[in-house]
PDB file of N, CA, C and O in Angstrom:
ATOM      1  N   UNK A   1      92.208  77.753  87.852  1.00  0.00           N
ATOM      2  CA  UNK A   1      93.532  77.983  87.323  1.00  0.00           C
ATOM      3  C   UNK A   1      93.788  79.490  87.234  1.00  0.00           C
ATOM      4  O   UNK A   1      92.921  80.246  86.797  1.00  0.00           O
ATOM      5  N   UNK A   2      94.950  79.908  87.639  1.00  0.00           N
ATOM      6  CA  UNK A   2      95.317  81.322  87.620  1.00  0.00           C
ATOM      7  C   UNK A   2      95.875  81.719  86.254  1.00  0.00           C
ATOM      8  O   UNK A   2      96.453  80.907  85.531  1.00  0.00           O
ATOM      9  N   UNK A   3      95.682  82.982  85.932  1.00  0.00           N
ATOM     10  CA  UNK A   3      96.149  83.520  84.658  1.00  0.00           C
ATOM     11  C   UNK A   3      96.943  84.797  84.908  1.00  0.00           C
ATOM     12  O   UNK A   3      96.908  85.371  85.997  1.00  0.00           O
ATOM     13  N   UNK A   4      97.648  85.220  83.885  1.00  0.00           N
ATOM     14  CA  UNK A   4      98.316  86.517  83.865  1.00  0.00           C
ATOM     15  C   UNK A   4      97.403  87.446  83.085  1.00  0.00           C
ATOM     16  O   UNK A   4      97.219  87.283  81.878  1.00  0.00           O
ATOM     17  N   UNK A   5      96.834  88.417  83.777  1.00  0.00           N
ATOM     18  CA  UNK A   5      95.903  89.360  83.159  1.00  0.00           C
ATOM     19  C   UNK A   5      96.655  90.633  82.794  1.00  0.00           C
ATOM     20  O   UNK A   5      97.472  91.130  83.569  1.00  0.00           O
ATOM     21  N   UNK A   6      96.370  91.149  81.614  1.00  0.00           N
ATOM     22  CA  UNK A   6      96.955  92.410  81.178  1.00  0.00           C
ATOM     23  C   UNK A   6      95.862  93.466  81.230  1.00  0.00           C
ATOM     24  O   UNK A   6      94.785  93.301  80.657  1.00  0.00           O
ATOM     25  N   UNK A   7      96.164  94.552  81.927  1.00  0.00           N
ATOM     26  CA  UNK A   7      95.210  95.649  82.063  1.00  0.00           C
ATOM     27  C   UNK A   7      95.837  96.963  81.610  1.00  0.00           C
ATOM     28  O   UNK A   7      97.032  97.199  81.790  1.00  0.00           O
ATOM     29  N   UNK A   8      95.007  97.803  81.024  1.00  0.00           N
ATOM     30  CA  UNK A   8      95.376  99.177  80.727  1.00  0.00           C
ATOM     31  C   UNK A   8      94.823  99.995  81.890  1.00  0.00           C
ATOM     32  O   UNK A   8      93.609 100.054  82.089  1.00  0.00           O
ATOM     33  N   UNK A   9      95.698 100.615  82.646  1.00  0.00           N
ATOM     34  CA  UNK A   9      95.315 101.372  83.836  1.00  0.00           C
ATOM     35  C   UNK A   9      95.464 102.857  83.527  1.00  0.00           C
ATOM     36  O   UNK A   9      96.550 103.329  83.191  1.00  0.00           O
ATOM     37  N   UNK A  10      94.359 103.581  83.648  1.00  0.00           N
ATOM     38  CA  UNK A  10      94.365 105.021  83.382  1.00  0.00           C
ATOM     39  C   UNK A  10      94.040 105.753  84.675  1.00  0.00           C
ATOM     40  O   UNK A  10      93.022 105.496  85.318  1.00  0.00           O
ATOM     41  N   UNK A  11      94.925 106.668  85.038  1.00  0.00           N
ATOM     42  CA  UNK A  11      94.695 107.498  86.226  1.00  0.00           C
ATOM     43  C   UNK A  11      95.084 108.928  85.873  1.00  0.00           C
ATOM     44  O   UNK A  11      96.254 109.224  85.631  1.00  0.00           O
ATOM     45  N   UNK A  12      94.103 109.798  85.846  1.00  0.00           N
ATOM     46  CA  UNK A  12      94.348 111.198  85.530  1.00  0.00           C
ATOM     47  C   UNK A  12      95.114 111.828  86.689  1.00  0.00           C
ATOM     48  O   UNK A  12      94.763 111.611  87.849  1.00  0.00           O
ATOM     49  N   UNK A  13      96.160 112.609  86.390  1.00  0.00           N
ATOM     50  CA  UNK A  13      96.936 113.241  87.468  1.00  0.00           C
ATOM     51  C   UNK A  13      96.051 114.036  88.424  1.00  0.00           C
ATOM     52  O   UNK A  13      95.178 114.796  88.005  1.00  0.00           O
ATOM     53  N   UNK A  14      96.298 113.841  89.712  1.00  0.00           N
ATOM     54  CA  UNK A  14      95.519 114.536  90.728  1.00  0.00           C
ATOM     55  C   UNK A  14      94.270 113.780  91.160  1.00  0.00           C
ATOM     56  O   UNK A  14      93.604 114.175  92.116  1.00  0.00           O
ATOM     57  N   UNK A  15      93.951 112.700  90.462  1.00  0.00           N
ATOM     58  CA  UNK A  15      92.764 111.910  90.779  1.00  0.00           C
ATOM     59  C   UNK A  15      93.177 110.615  91.473  1.00  0.00           C
ATOM     60  O   UNK A  15      94.240 110.063  91.191  1.00  0.00           O
ATOM     61  N   UNK A  16      92.340 110.144  92.367  1.00  0.00           N
ATOM     62  CA  UNK A  16      92.607 108.889  93.071  1.00  0.00           C
ATOM     63  C   UNK A  16      91.965 107.695  92.358  1.00  0.00           C
ATOM     64  O   UNK A  16      92.261 106.544  92.678  1.00  0.00           O
ATOM     65  N   UNK A  17      91.100 107.972  91.407  1.00  0.00           N
ATOM     66  CA  UNK A  17      90.341 106.916  90.739  1.00  0.00           C
ATOM     67  C   UNK A  17      91.130 106.339  89.574  1.00  0.00           C
ATOM     68  O   UNK A  17      91.671 107.073  88.747  1.00  0.00           O
ATOM     69  N   UNK A  18      91.189 104.999  89.521  1.00  0.00           N
ATOM     70  CA  UNK A  18      91.843 104.302  88.426  1.00  0.00           C
ATOM     71  C   UNK A  18      90.782 103.660  87.545  1.00  0.00           C
ATOM     72  O   UNK A  18      89.854 103.022  88.042  1.00  0.00           O
ATOM     73  N   UNK A  19      90.920 103.829  86.257  1.00  0.00           N
ATOM     74  CA  UNK A  19      90.032 103.174  85.305  1.00  0.00           C
ATOM     75  C   UNK A  19      90.782 101.971  84.745  1.00  0.00           C
ATOM     76  O   UNK A  19      91.884 102.109  84.215  1.00  0.00           O
ATOM     77  N   UNK A  20      90.176 100.783  84.867  1.00  0.00           N
ATOM     78  CA  UNK A  20      90.812  99.551  84.419  1.00  0.00           C
ATOM     79  C   UNK A  20      90.120  99.008  83.184  1.00  0.00           C
ATOM     80  O   UNK A  20      88.893  98.953  83.113  1.00  0.00           O
ATOM     81  N   UNK A  21      90.929  98.606  82.210  1.00  0.00           N
ATOM     82  CA  UNK A  21      90.406  98.015  80.983  1.00  0.00           C
ATOM     83  C   UNK A  21      91.206  96.741  80.698  1.00  0.00           C
ATOM     84  O   UNK A  21      92.402  96.797  80.412  1.00  0.00           O
ATOM     85  N   UNK A  22      90.527  95.593  80.781  1.00  0.00           N
ATOM     86  CA  UNK A  22      91.212  94.328  80.522  1.00  0.00           C
ATOM     87  C   UNK A  22      91.547  94.234  79.038  1.00  0.00           C
ATOM     88  O   UNK A  22      90.692  94.440  78.178  1.00  0.00           O
ATOM     89  N   UNK A  23      92.799  93.920  78.758  1.00  0.00           N
ATOM     90  CA  UNK A  23      93.265  93.814  77.381  1.00  0.00           C
ATOM     91  C   UNK A  23      93.323  92.353  76.951  1.00  0.00           C
ATOM     92  O   UNK A  23      92.861  92.005  75.864  1.00  0.00           O
ATOM     93  N   UNK A  24      93.890  91.493  77.802  1.00  0.00           N
ATOM     94  CA  UNK A  24      94.132  90.101  77.412  1.00  0.00           C
ATOM     95  C   UNK A  24      94.414  89.290  78.670  1.00  0.00           C
ATOM     96  O   UNK A  24      94.614  89.847  79.750  1.00  0.00           O
ATOM     97  N   UNK A  25      94.428  87.971  78.519  1.00  0.00           N
ATOM     98  CA  UNK A  25      94.875  87.091  79.587  1.00  0.00           C
ATOM     99  C   UNK A  25      95.699  85.973  78.968  1.00  0.00           C
ATOM    100  O   UNK A  25      95.433  85.532  77.850  1.00  0.00           O
ATOM    101  N   UNK A  26      96.708  85.519  79.713  1.00  0.00           N
ATOM    102  CA  UNK A  26      97.618  84.481  79.224  1.00  0.00           C
ATOM    103  C   UNK A  26      97.870  83.458  80.319  1.00  0.00           C
ATOM    104  O   UNK A  26      97.794  83.773  81.506  1.00  0.00           O
ATOM    105  N   UNK A  27      98.167  82.241  79.916  1.00  0.00           N
ATOM    106  CA  UNK A  27      98.527  81.199  80.880  1.00  0.00           C
ATOM    107  C   UNK A  27      99.996  81.288  81.268  1.00  0.00           C
ATOM    108  O   UNK A  27     100.372  80.911  82.378  1.00  0.00           O
ATOM    109  N   UNK A  28     100.834  81.790  80.350  1.00  0.00           N
ATOM    110  CA  UNK A  28     102.275  81.856  80.588  1.00  0.00           C
ATOM    111  C   UNK A  28     102.728  83.303  80.732  1.00  0.00           C
ATOM    112  O   UNK A  28     102.292  84.190  79.997  1.00  0.00           O
ATOM    113  N   UNK A  29     103.617  83.515  81.701  1.00  0.00           N
ATOM    114  CA  UNK A  29     104.132  84.856  81.952  1.00  0.00           C
ATOM    115  C   UNK A  29     104.880  85.399  80.741  1.00  0.00           C
ATOM    116  O   UNK A  29     104.753  86.576  80.404  1.00  0.00           O
ATOM    117  N   UNK A  30     105.650  84.552  80.098  1.00  0.00           N
ATOM    118  CA  UNK A  30     106.447  84.988  78.950  1.00  0.00           C
ATOM    119  C   UNK A  30     105.570  85.597  77.853  1.00  0.00           C
ATOM    120  O   UNK A  30     105.934  86.610  77.256  1.00  0.00           O
ATOM    121  N   UNK A  31     104.424  84.986  77.591  1.00  0.00           N
ATOM    122  CA  UNK A  31     103.504  85.504  76.573  1.00  0.00           C
ATOM    123  C   UNK A  31     102.934  86.863  76.981  1.00  0.00           C
ATOM    124  O   UNK A  31     102.839  87.779  76.164  1.00  0.00           O
ATOM    125  N   UNK A  32     102.559  86.981  78.253  1.00  0.00           N
ATOM    126  CA  UNK A  32     102.002  88.245  78.760  1.00  0.00           C
ATOM    127  C   UNK A  32     103.063  89.341  78.711  1.00  0.00           C
ATOM    128  O   UNK A  32     102.773  90.468  78.312  1.00  0.00           O
ATOM    129  N   UNK A  33     104.274  89.020  79.109  1.00  0.00           N
ATOM    130  CA  UNK A  33     105.363  89.987  79.126  1.00  0.00           C
ATOM    131  C   UNK A  33     105.671  90.503  77.719  1.00  0.00           C
ATOM    132  O   UNK A  33     105.891  91.699  77.528  1.00  0.00           O
ATOM    133  N   UNK A  34     105.684  89.602  76.742  1.00  0.00           N
ATOM    134  CA  UNK A  34     105.946  89.992  75.356  1.00  0.00           C
ATOM    135  C   UNK A  34     104.871  90.946  74.850  1.00  0.00           C
ATOM    136  O   UNK A  34     105.181  91.945  74.201  1.00  0.00           O
ATOM    137  N   UNK A  35     103.615  90.643  75.145  1.00  0.00           N
ATOM    138  CA  UNK A  35     102.524  91.505  74.683  1.00  0.00           C
ATOM    139  C   UNK A  35     102.572  92.873  75.351  1.00  0.00           C
ATOM    140  O   UNK A  35     102.369  93.890  74.688  1.00  0.00           O
ATOM    141  N   UNK A  36     102.835  92.910  76.638  1.00  0.00           N
ATOM    142  CA  UNK A  36     102.886  94.186  77.360  1.00  0.00           C
ATOM    143  C   UNK A  36     104.025  95.055  76.841  1.00  0.00           C
ATOM    144  O   UNK A  36     103.864  96.268  76.706  1.00  0.00           O
ATOM    145  N   UNK A  37     105.154  94.462  76.553  1.00  0.00           N
ATOM    146  CA  UNK A  37     106.269  95.237  75.993  1.00  0.00           C
ATOM    147  C   UNK A  37     105.872  95.895  74.679  1.00  0.00           C
ATOM    148  O   UNK A  37     106.176  97.065  74.446  1.00  0.00           O
ATOM    149  N   UNK A  38     105.194  95.143  73.827  1.00  0.00           N
ATOM    150  CA  UNK A  38     104.731  95.686  72.551  1.00  0.00           C
ATOM    151  C   UNK A  38     103.735  96.820  72.741  1.00  0.00           C
ATOM    152  O   UNK A  38     103.802  97.834  72.047  1.00  0.00           O
ATOM    153  N   UNK A  39     102.808  96.648  73.686  1.00  0.00           N
ATOM    154  CA  UNK A  39     101.820  97.691  73.964  1.00  0.00           C
ATOM    155  C   UNK A  39     102.490  98.962  74.487  1.00  0.00           C
ATOM    156  O   UNK A  39     102.112 100.070  74.105  1.00  0.00           O
ATOM    157  N   UNK A  40     103.477  98.801  75.355  1.00  0.00           N
ATOM    158  CA  UNK A  40     104.173  99.959  75.919  1.00  0.00           C
ATOM    159  C   UNK A  40     104.991 100.699  74.857  1.00  0.00           C
ATOM    160  O   UNK A  40     105.062 101.928  74.872  1.00  0.00           O
ATOM    161  N   UNK A  41     105.602  99.962  73.948  1.00  0.00           N
ATOM    162  CA  UNK A  41     106.402 100.588  72.898  1.00  0.00           C
ATOM    163  C   UNK A  41     105.543 101.407  71.941  1.00  0.00           C
ATOM    164  O   UNK A  41     105.992 102.436  71.437  1.00  0.00           O
ATOM    165  N   UNK A  42     104.314 100.964  71.684  1.00  0.00           N
ATOM    166  CA  UNK A  42     103.437 101.646  70.741  1.00  0.00           C
ATOM    167  C   UNK A  42     102.524 102.682  71.391  1.00  0.00           C
ATOM    168  O   UNK A  42     101.679 103.273  70.718  1.00  0.00           O
ATOM    169  N   UNK A  43     102.685 102.902  72.673  1.00  0.00           N
ATOM    170  CA  UNK A  43     101.836 103.831  73.411  1.00  0.00           C
ATOM    171  C   UNK A  43     102.261 105.275  73.145  1.00  0.00           C
ATOM    172  O   UNK A  43     103.450 105.587  73.202  1.00  0.00           O
ATOM    173  N   UNK A  44     101.304 106.158  72.857  1.00  0.00           N
ATOM    174  CA  UNK A  44     101.638 107.573  72.662  1.00  0.00           C
ATOM    175  C   UNK A  44     102.240 108.178  73.934  1.00  0.00           C
ATOM    176  O   UNK A  44     101.843 107.823  75.044  1.00  0.00           O
ATOM    177  N   UNK A  45     103.182 109.078  73.769  1.00  0.00           N
ATOM    178  CA  UNK A  45     103.885 109.676  74.910  1.00  0.00           C
ATOM    179  C   UNK A  45     102.974 110.534  75.787  1.00  0.00           C
ATOM    180  O   UNK A  45     103.227 110.672  76.984  1.00  0.00           O
ATOM    181  N   UNK A  46     101.921 111.110  75.212  1.00  0.00           N
ATOM    182  CA  UNK A  46     101.047 111.990  75.979  1.00  0.00           C
ATOM    183  C   UNK A  46      99.872 111.272  76.644  1.00  0.00           C
ATOM    184  O   UNK A  46      98.986 111.924  77.196  1.00  0.00           O
ATOM    185  N   UNK A  47      99.855 109.956  76.598  1.00  0.00           N
ATOM    186  CA  UNK A  47      98.765 109.175  77.190  1.00  0.00           C
ATOM    187  C   UNK A  47      99.029 108.956  78.679  1.00  0.00           C
ATOM    188  O   UNK A  47     100.163 108.697  79.082  1.00  0.00           O
ATOM    189  N   UNK A  48      97.966 109.061  79.500  1.00  0.00           N
ATOM    190  CA  UNK A  48      98.088 108.900  80.951  1.00  0.00           C
ATOM    191  C   UNK A  48      98.006 107.438  81.394  1.00  0.00           C
ATOM    192  O   UNK A  48      98.022 107.162  82.593  1.00  0.00           O
ATOM    193  N   UNK A  49      97.920 106.518  80.469  1.00  0.00           N
ATOM    194  CA  UNK A  49      97.722 105.114  80.797  1.00  0.00           C
ATOM    195  C   UNK A  49      99.041 104.372  80.927  1.00  0.00           C
ATOM    196  O   UNK A  49     100.077 104.792  80.411  1.00  0.00           O
ATOM    197  N   UNK A  50      98.963 103.250  81.638  1.00  0.00           N
ATOM    198  CA  UNK A  50     100.089 102.331  81.705  1.00  0.00           C
ATOM    199  C   UNK A  50      99.539 100.911  81.629  1.00  0.00           C
ATOM    200  O   UNK A  50      98.386 100.667  81.986  1.00  0.00           O
ATOM    201  N   UNK A  51     100.350  99.994  81.171  1.00  0.00           N
ATOM    202  CA  UNK A  51      99.938  98.606  81.050  1.00  0.00           C
ATOM    203  C   UNK A  51     100.568  97.809  82.173  1.00  0.00           C
ATOM    204  O   UNK A  51     101.765  97.922  82.439  1.00  0.00           O
ATOM    205  N   UNK A  52      99.742  96.997  82.832  1.00  0.00           N
ATOM    206  CA  UNK A  52     100.192  96.206  83.968  1.00  0.00           C
ATOM    207  C   UNK A  52      99.818  94.747  83.784  1.00  0.00           C
ATOM    208  O   UNK A  52      98.779  94.431  83.206  1.00  0.00           O
ATOM    209  N   UNK A  53     100.668  93.862  84.278  1.00  0.00           N
ATOM    210  CA  UNK A  53     100.388  92.426  84.308  1.00  0.00           C
ATOM    211  C   UNK A  53     100.038  92.074  85.747  1.00  0.00           C
ATOM    212  O   UNK A  53     100.732  92.484  86.677  1.00  0.00           O
ATOM    213  N   UNK A  54      98.968  91.318  85.929  1.00  0.00           N
ATOM    214  CA  UNK A  54      98.560  90.913  87.266  1.00  0.00           C
ATOM    215  C   UNK A  54      98.277  89.414  87.261  1.00  0.00           C
ATOM    216  O   UNK A  54      97.485  88.937  86.448  1.00  0.00           O
ATOM    217  N   UNK A  55      98.910  88.676  88.152  1.00  0.00           N
ATOM    218  CA  UNK A  55      98.680  87.241  88.290  1.00  0.00           C
ATOM    219  C   UNK A  55      97.577  87.035  89.311  1.00  0.00           C
ATOM    220  O   UNK A  55      97.688  87.472  90.457  1.00  0.00           O
ATOM    221  N   UNK A  56      96.495  86.357  88.885  1.00  0.00           N
ATOM    222  CA  UNK A  56      95.355  86.169  89.794  1.00  0.00           C
ATOM    223  C   UNK A  56      94.521  84.968  89.361  1.00  0.00           C
ATOM    224  O   UNK A  56      94.651  84.469  88.244  1.00  0.00           O
ATOM    225  N   UNK A  57      93.669  84.521  90.264  1.00  0.00           N
ATOM    226  CA  UNK A  57      92.778  83.390  89.993  1.00  0.00           C
ATOM    227  C   UNK A  57      91.655  83.760  89.034  1.00  0.00           C
ATOM    228  O   UNK A  57      91.184  82.924  88.262  1.00  0.00           O
ATOM    229  N   UNK A  58      91.226  85.036  89.089  1.00  0.00           N
ATOM    230  CA  UNK A  58      90.148  85.483  88.211  1.00  0.00           C
ATOM    231  C   UNK A  58      90.253  86.995  88.006  1.00  0.00           C
ATOM    232  O   UNK A  58      91.082  87.661  88.625  1.00  0.00           O
ATOM    233  N   UNK A  59      89.393  87.528  87.120  1.00  0.00           N
ATOM    234  CA  UNK A  59      89.424  88.951  86.793  1.00  0.00           C
ATOM    235  C   UNK A  59      89.139  89.836  88.010  1.00  0.00           C
ATOM    236  O   UNK A  59      89.781  90.869  88.196  1.00  0.00           O
ATOM    237  N   UNK A  60      88.183  89.428  88.827  1.00  0.00           N
ATOM    238  CA  UNK A  60      87.819  90.219  90.002  1.00  0.00           C
ATOM    239  C   UNK A  60      89.014  90.384  90.944  1.00  0.00           C
ATOM    240  O   UNK A  60      89.284  91.486  91.421  1.00  0.00           O
ATOM    241  N   UNK A  61      89.721  89.295  91.208  1.00  0.00           N
ATOM    242  CA  UNK A  61      90.890  89.358  92.080  1.00  0.00           C
ATOM    243  C   UNK A  61      91.978  90.249  91.470  1.00  0.00           C
ATOM    244  O   UNK A  61      92.621  91.018  92.185  1.00  0.00           O
ATOM    245  N   UNK A  62      92.184  90.150  90.169  1.00  0.00           N
ATOM    246  CA  UNK A  62      93.185  90.980  89.486  1.00  0.00           C
ATOM    247  C   UNK A  62      92.835  92.459  89.619  1.00  0.00           C
ATOM    248  O   UNK A  62      93.705  93.282  89.903  1.00  0.00           O
ATOM    249  N   UNK A  63      91.570  92.795  89.414  1.00  0.00           N
ATOM    250  CA  UNK A  63      91.141  94.193  89.500  1.00  0.00           C
ATOM    251  C   UNK A  63      91.238  94.724  90.927  1.00  0.00           C
ATOM    252  O   UNK A  63      91.590  95.886  91.133  1.00  0.00           O
ATOM    253  N   UNK A  64      90.930  93.886  91.909  1.00  0.00           N
ATOM    254  CA  UNK A  64      91.058  94.306  93.306  1.00  0.00           C
ATOM    255  C   UNK A  64      92.509  94.613  93.649  1.00  0.00           C
ATOM    256  O   UNK A  64      92.796  95.596  94.333  1.00  0.00           O
ATOM    257  N   UNK A  65      93.425  93.770  93.173  1.00  0.00           N
ATOM    258  CA  UNK A  65      94.850  93.999  93.431  1.00  0.00           C
ATOM    259  C   UNK A  65      95.330  95.280  92.768  1.00  0.00           C
ATOM    260  O   UNK A  65      96.137  96.012  93.342  1.00  0.00           O
ATOM    261  N   UNK A  66      94.844  95.555  91.571  1.00  0.00           N
ATOM    262  CA  UNK A  66      95.251  96.770  90.866  1.00  0.00           C
ATOM    263  C   UNK A  66      94.714  98.033  91.537  1.00  0.00           C
ATOM    264  O   UNK A  66      95.338  99.090  91.442  1.00  0.00           O
ATOM    265  N   UNK A  67      93.579  97.942  92.207  1.00  0.00           N
ATOM    266  CA  UNK A  67      92.974  99.098  92.872  1.00  0.00           C
ATOM    267  C   UNK A  67      93.568  99.369  94.256  1.00  0.00           C
ATOM    268  O   UNK A  67      93.346 100.439  94.824  1.00  0.00           O
ATOM    269  N   UNK A  68      94.318  98.413  94.801  1.00  0.00           N
ATOM    270  CA  UNK A  68      94.888  98.579  96.136  1.00  0.00           C
ATOM    271  C   UNK A  68      95.851  99.747  96.176  1.00  0.00           C
ATOM    272  O   UNK A  68      96.615  99.970  95.237  1.00  0.00           O
ATOM    273  N   UNK A  69      95.810 100.486  97.262  1.00  0.00           N
ATOM    274  CA  UNK A  69      96.748 101.585  97.492  1.00  0.00           C
ATOM    275  C   UNK A  69      97.984 100.985  98.132  1.00  0.00           C
ATOM    276  O   UNK A  69      97.927 100.467  99.247  1.00  0.00           O
ATOM    277  N   UNK A  70      99.103 101.055  97.422  1.00  0.00           N
ATOM    278  CA  UNK A  70     100.353 100.507  97.938  1.00  0.00           C
ATOM    279  C   UNK A  70     101.164 101.606  98.590  1.00  0.00           C
ATOM    280  O   UNK A  70     101.269 102.717  98.070  1.00  0.00           O
ATOM    281  N   UNK A  71     101.734 101.277  99.735  1.00  0.00           N
ATOM    282  CA  UNK A  71     102.560 102.245 100.437  1.00  0.00           C
ATOM    283  C   UNK A  71     103.872 102.434  99.687  1.00  0.00           C
ATOM    284  O   UNK A  71     104.408 101.505  99.083  1.00  0.00           O
ATOM    285  N   UNK A  72     104.376 103.672  99.746  1.00  0.00           N
ATOM    286  CA  UNK A  72     105.648 103.936  99.104  1.00  0.00           C
ATOM    287  C   UNK A  72     106.748 103.221  99.855  1.00  0.00           C
ATOM    288  O   UNK A  72     106.724 103.122 101.082  1.00  0.00           O
ATOM    289  N   UNK A  73     107.714 102.724  99.100  1.00  0.00           N
ATOM    290  CA  UNK A  73     108.819 101.996  99.689  1.00  0.00           C
ATOM    291  C   UNK A  73     109.751 102.977 100.405  1.00  0.00           C
ATOM    292  O   UNK A  73     110.085 104.031  99.864  1.00  0.00           O
ATOM    293  N   UNK A  74     110.160 102.631 101.602  1.00  0.00           N
ATOM    294  CA  UNK A  74     111.061 103.478 102.377  1.00  0.00           C
ATOM    295  C   UNK A  74     112.488 103.183 101.932  1.00  0.00           C
ATOM    296  O   UNK A  74     112.954 102.045 101.988  1.00  0.00           O
ATOM    297  N   UNK A  75     113.165 104.227 101.491  1.00  0.00           N
ATOM    298  CA  UNK A  75     114.549 104.072 101.044  1.00  0.00           C
ATOM    299  C   UNK A  75     115.467 104.487 102.185  1.00  0.00           C
ATOM    300  O   UNK A  75     115.383 105.600 102.705  1.00  0.00           O
ATOM    301  N   UNK A  76     116.336 103.570 102.555  1.00  0.00           N
ATOM    302  CA  UNK A  76     117.293 103.850 103.614  1.00  0.00           C
ATOM    303  C   UNK A  76     118.432 104.700 103.066  1.00  0.00           C
ATOM    304  O   UNK A  76     118.656 104.728 101.855  1.00  0.00           O
ATOM    305  N   UNK A  77     119.147 105.384 103.934  1.00  0.00           N
ATOM    306  CA  UNK A  77     120.219 106.284 103.521  1.00  0.00           C
ATOM    307  C   UNK A  77     121.284 105.561 102.675  1.00  0.00           C
ATOM    308  O   UNK A  77     121.780 106.124 101.699  1.00  0.00           O
ATOM    309  N   UNK A  78     121.630 104.340 103.037  1.00  0.00           N
ATOM    310  CA  UNK A  78     122.680 103.608 102.308  1.00  0.00           C
ATOM    311  C   UNK A  78     122.204 103.056 100.955  1.00  0.00           C
ATOM    312  O   UNK A  78     123.017 102.590 100.157  1.00  0.00           O
ATOM    313  N   UNK A  79     120.912 103.109 100.701  1.00  0.00           N
ATOM    314  CA  UNK A  79     120.357 102.631  99.424  1.00  0.00           C
ATOM    315  C   UNK A  79     120.312 103.732  98.368  1.00  0.00           C
ATOM    316  O   UNK A  79     120.045 103.446  97.201  1.00  0.00           O
ATOM    317  N   UNK A  80     120.564 104.968  98.745  1.00  0.00           N
ATOM    318  CA  UNK A  80     120.470 106.086  97.808  1.00  0.00           C
ATOM    319  C   UNK A  80     121.593 106.096  96.827  1.00  0.00           C
ATOM    320  O   UNK A  80     121.657 106.977  95.970  1.00  0.00           O
TER     321      UNK A  80
END
């Protein structure tokens, strides 16, 4: 069964390495979304971390997805 995993992702500016810390897991997206909103609201402004929700079959798959390098989205001229 797949879960919604909440991770605290820390990446120091200029570094390619991401540090992942599992915070919680939920069966329902609504529960995960509510918790992440609360975590983001209480986060200090000077912290380099962000909270992410990842839907996956297990923790390993969630962490692999979070570590993937995603290409930047190409914005077309008419989308600006």
